N, C-alpha and C positions, 0 to 999 in steps of 0.2 A: 352265333347264338341266333336262335329262330324262337318267336313267342311263341308261346301255346296255343292253339287256336280258340277263339272267344267263343261264346255262348250263339247258339243259332242249327237250324237243321242245316245238314249240308245238301246243297242242290247241285253246286260242281265239282265234281272232285275231279284230279289228274294224281296217279300213284306210277312215281318211278319211272318217269319220262324220258325216253332216252332219243334222240333225233341227230343224225350227224349227216352231211353231204359230204360229198367228196374230197378226203383230204381236212374236213374241217367238223370237230364235233362239237355243234351249237346247242345242245341241252343232255344235262347231263346228271340223272336220277330223279329230276324236277319234281315236286310234291304241289301238288297246288288244291285247298278244299276251299271250297265258297259258298258261303253258308246265304241263306234263305235271304233274303232282304239286305243282302250288304252293298255295298260300293267298296270295290276292291281293285286298286291300282295297282299296274305291277312296273316297274321304276328299274333303272340300271344305264348304266354307259350303253353311248354305240355300241353294238356289236356283242353284246352279252346275252342275244337269244330274245328279246322281251317280243321282235314281232313271229319268229318262228315260233313260241310258244303259244300267242295268240291263233297262229293258223294250227297249229294241234288242237288246240281247245274247241276252234270253231268248224275244224273239219274240214278244212279250206289244206290240207295234208295229213296224215296219218303218220302215227309214233314211229320208230324206228321198234324198240320198246316199250311197255309201261301200258296203262291203264288210262281212260277217259269214262266215267259215268255221269249221266243227267238223272237227277230223280230216280236213281238205284238202279238207272237203264245203262248196262253197258254201250258205249257210241264210240267204242273206239275207231272202229272200221267202219263208221257209217260216214257219208257224204254231209258235206255242209249242206246240199237241198233237202234231207231230211233232216237233220236237227233244225231246220229252219221249221220244219213241220212240228217237230215235240216241243218247242218253242224259246229258237234261236231267234237273235235280231242281231245284224252285227252292221258298221262302219266302217270305210276306210281310208288309210290317211290324204289319199287323194281321193276324192269323192266321188265314185260311182253312180251316175246316172246318167239317163240316154238324152242324150247333146240337145238332138232336134224337136224332142217332144214339149210340151207346155209342162208346166209344174203339175198340174195337179192329173195331166195324163202320165207322168211318172208314176203317182202315187197308187192310181188307176192299175197302172200297169205291173205291181208288186203286187196288189190286192188279188188280181187274178191270176196272177204266176202261182200264190200263195193256193189259193184254190184250184188250181189245175192239178197244182203236184199232191192237194189230196183227193184227187178225183172227184170235185165236187162240180157242177155245172158251173159256165162261163161263159159270157157273151163272148161272140167271135171277130176279136179283134176290137181295135178301136173305132172301126167305123160304124159299128154299133153302138145304139146309150146305156151304156154299164143301168146296173141296176141302181133304183132307189135307194140302197142300203150301202151299196158300195160308194154312190154320191154323197152319202152323210157320213160315211167314215172318211173320203177326201177332206169334205169340209173341216169334218169336226181337228183331225189331225191335221190342216194347215192351218188353223187357229191357236192350234198348239204349239207350232214351230214359227208362229210369227209372217207366216208367207201367203194367206190369205189375199191379201193384197197386190199379190205376183202368181197367181195362181194361173194365170193365161197369157206368162211369157213364157219364151222359149228357154228350154234349161241351158243352154252353153251362155246366153244372155246374162246370167246371173252374177251377181258379185262371187267370189272364192267364200266370203262366208256365209251365203244363201243360199249355196249347192250343197256344204256342209250340212244345211237346216233340211234342206230338198233329202239328202240321202236321211239321214237319220227319221225326216216325217215317211220314209219308202217303211223302212221297220219298225216304225212306232206303227204303222197302219197294221202291222200283222197283233200287237198285243201281246210281243212277246213277254217270256215267264222271264227271260234272263238277256240287256243289252249287253252287247259286248262294242266297246267303241276303242278304234286303235286310231291313237293321237287324234282327239276328236277338236284340239286347238293348232293343230299343226299350222303353222304359213299365216296364221289370223294374226290381225293388228289387236294393238293393247285393248283398246275399246269392243273389237269385235269378240274376242281371247275373254273377257269379263261379262260380255253378253250369253257366251254359248257358257260359259258356265253356270251362269246362274239358271239359264235354260236348261240343263242338264239337272240343276238340281229341283227347279218345281219340278222335272217331269218325275224325278225319285220321289216326291214328296206325293202327287197326284196318286200317280201310279202304286205305290212301293216296290216296284221290279227291284231286280237285281241287277247291278250294273256293274263288268268288270273294263277295266281301262287300263289302254298306255298311255303314257302320257310325261309329254318331257319336262313342261313346265310345272315348277316345285307349288307355286301359290294355287293351280289347278287342282294340282294332287290333293296338297293337304287342305285346299277350302271343300273337297268332295269326299276324299275318301272317309270311311270307316275303318277300314285296316287295307294295309302297304306292304308288297311283296319287295322286294330287293333282289337282280339276278344279276351275277357277276361272274364273267367267263361262263355261263352256260349253268352257272348253278347256283339256285337257293340258300344264299346267305341271312339273310332278315326276315320274317313276317310277325307284322304284329301291329296294334294302333298306329297312328298318323306320330303322335308323340314320342313314342317307343323307339319308332323307326328315326326319327326328324334325330332324336339325338343318342341313337346308337354313336358310339367313337368308329365302329368300323363303316358305316353309310356315310358317316362324313369325311372317313379317308377314302374310299373308294369310288364316290359319287358326288356326294352334294359339297365337297371342303371341310376345310378344316373346321370353318364356325358354324353353332348351331343355328339350323334355317327355322325361324319361327313363322308360324301358321297366321 
């Protein structure tokens, strides 16, 4: 059963996506349609193909067959860094930060890499003072994610939760149209998980951006998502509102257990 797509202008669309690895069929004719302003969650048991789908959507890997469009532009064979220039932001299951740089230097690097890829002038490395505009963006972004008091700390000394916040700040500094969060609360304590969920909800409310996420914690999923898609053995089996997905018998059987899960 697949619920019809709800209202909203499609922003990110994947059609008939197939991705195989040697001797393993990972994605089997997967369709995804993310509307502008959605918080779209992809869930499923381990090995369902969530991470591979995420990589295909973001451009980290290319599909063997099928198409991916963003704002009606075919980006199927467009690499990840070019998609960033179009408006993609991305986080990873294990936070990817520059461990020996300070918190604010990490955000400066992200901003200047974006400008460099766009062919815009930037300062020559961190030995030079970043522009006033860049410093303002860094300050605003660190305030937003709650890291302004740790702006001068070395990234490798940050807690796991703060490293995830820093990675999020690096994505937000680019003001993406779609923010892709791969397991944003993975490995967090319950208190950090609640704080991360509240932060993502606040960012969504403040910027009105489109969010696509994978997540194992169903409390996080049903607390954030406006739409949920369920992958099982590489196929998309259910797409709908959180209530539709939560109460679907197939979902309870293959992923959530036999009892309904309440948000």
